[in-house]
N, C-alpha and C positions, 0 to 999 in steps of 0.2 A: 378380143385384140384382133387387129388387120393380120391379113396372110397375105402370101404371094398371090393368090388366086384374087383377091378384091384389089390389089394395088400392082401398078407396074415395079419390076424389078427397081431396086434402088440404085443399082449400079447404072442401068440405063437412062435413070433419072438424072444421076450427077453428069452422066457423059453430055446429055442433052442440053444442062445448065451451061455446062462448060463450053460446048460448042456455040450456045446462044450468045454467051459473053465474049466469044472469040478469044479464047485464050488457050493455051496449049497444054498438054496434060503435065508437063513438067512445072510450067508456071503454077498452075492448081497446086503442085504438090507442094511446091515452095510456099506458098501463101498460106495453105493449110496445116505446114508443118509435118508432112508426111513424105515417105520416099515414094520415087518414081514409080518403080515396079510394084509398090504395095497399091498404090493409087490406079494403076493399069489393072491389077487383079480384081478391084473393087468394081470398076466399071464392067470388066468383063464377067461379073458374076462368080469370081472363083473365091472371093475372101468377103466376109460379113464384117463391116466396119462396127466399131464400138459407137457408143452413145457420145463419146469423148471426141472420135475422130469424126462424127456426123455433124456434131457441133461447130467443128472448126472448118469442114467443109462448108457448111451451112453461111459461115459468116464470109469465107472467102467469094463464095458463090452470092452473096447478098440474097439470101433466100432465109426465111423465119426457120429457127430450130424444129418447131412443134412440126411444121410442113414437111421437113426432112425426116423426123422421127416417125411421121405417118407412113411415109412411102417407103420406111424400112421395117413397119410394122411395129414400133415399140410404142405407140399409144392407142389407147382404147378410142373409141368413135364416140367421144361425149365432151361436155363442157365447150363447146363451139369448136372443137376439133374435126367434126364432122363437115363443116363447112370448108375448113382448109382442105380436107382430104378431097371434098368435091371439085375444089378448084384445082387441085393437083393433077387429077384424074381427067378433068374436061378436055375431049380432044379437040374440043372447038376453040380452043384459047391457045395462044402462042406463050412461049416460056416467059417472055417479057410482060405479057397480061398478067400471067398468073401471078408472076412477083409482086405487081402492083398491087393487084386485088388481095393478095394476102396481107400486103403490108398496111392497106387501107383498114382492113376488116380488123387486124388486130390494133391498129391505132384507135377506132372506135371503140372496141372492147377496154383498151384502158382507160381512155377517157371516162365511159361509162363507170368502170368500176372506182375510179377517183370520185366522182360526183356521187356516187352510191354512199362512199365513206365518209363524204364530207356532209351529207344530209343527216347519216346516222348519227356523226358526231355532235351536229346542231340540236339534233332531239334529244339527245342524252343531255346535253347541256341546260336544255330549256326545261327538262323534266327535274333534274337537280335545284333550278332555280325555284320552280314551283314548289316544290318539296320544302325548301327552306323557308319559304316566305309562309306557308301553310304552317310550320312548326312555330314559326315566330310569333304569329297571329294567334294560336290557341295556347302559349304558354301563359299562366296565371301572373297577374300584375304584384310585385312585392308589396307587403303592407309596409304603409308608411309610419317611421318613426317618430314618437312624439316626445321631445325631451321635458324634463319636469322644470315648472316654474322655478323652483327653490330646493335646495338639497335640505336633508333633514327627516325626522319622523314623517310619515305620511299615513293617510288614514286607509282602511280596508280599500276604498276605490283607488289608491295610489296618488291622491291629490295633497297637496300639503295642508295642515290643519291652521286654522286661522291663530292658534296659539303659538304656533311654529313661525308664521308670518309675523307678529307682533314681536315675538321675542328678537327675530333678526332686525326688525326695525329698531328695537331699544338699543341693542348692542351696538348697530352702526351710529346710533345718536348719542353714545355716551352715557347713557341711562335717562331714566323716565322724568320728565319734568313736573313739579310740585302742581298738585290740582290749585284752581284758583278759586274754586268755591266747593264748599262741603256742606253737607247736609247732617245735621247731629241727630242723634238718637233722643227719643222722647225723656229718658232719666236724666241725660246730659242738661237739657233744656230746663226742667224742673229744678235741678241743682243750681245752676246759674241764677234762675230767677230767687231762690231761697238766699243767696249769697248776697246778692243786690240787696234785698230787704235788710239785712241783717247790718249791712254796710250804712244804709240809710238811717236804720236805727240808732246807730253808734254815733253818727254825725250829730243827731238831734241831740243826745244826752250831752254831748260836748258842749253845744251851743247853748 
């Protein structure tokens, strides 16, 4: 933590800023929302202002709040605050130059922080997209579903038997057609020959 040995008295810092801005003690008190006697005691080092009062004074004097906190010993010298402290205590710079350098430095830091956040967000989105594409490529394809050619009993392999197909065809046609030619059994052929011979003998007797 910065101490009074390391940094000038915050009251003197406020007084120098006020005089450089060419405003009176009463005007600064009104702009910062504090009483005139209270501000006078701060400038003389008789009162230690709170962080809220320092923020109000910094806004009224158009100086960064961190720089004001540094001068009051309320900030550690880290995360870039050392630069602000160095600017604030540099004896070769005027108050106007210190204010300008402080504002430029903080503007650069905010811009860099914004760019870093944008870069991180883009990298996260790209990683998520790559993971999604990889997962989709590695997923196994769903097996194709083959519909049966006909309903009814099937063979052990799952296909309709010829008998079932014929039965379906006969049912749709309204009955099987009569066969055009038939092949008689040998016994039937012999009986027919014997019948023809007997008929011929009977016809001869009658004649």
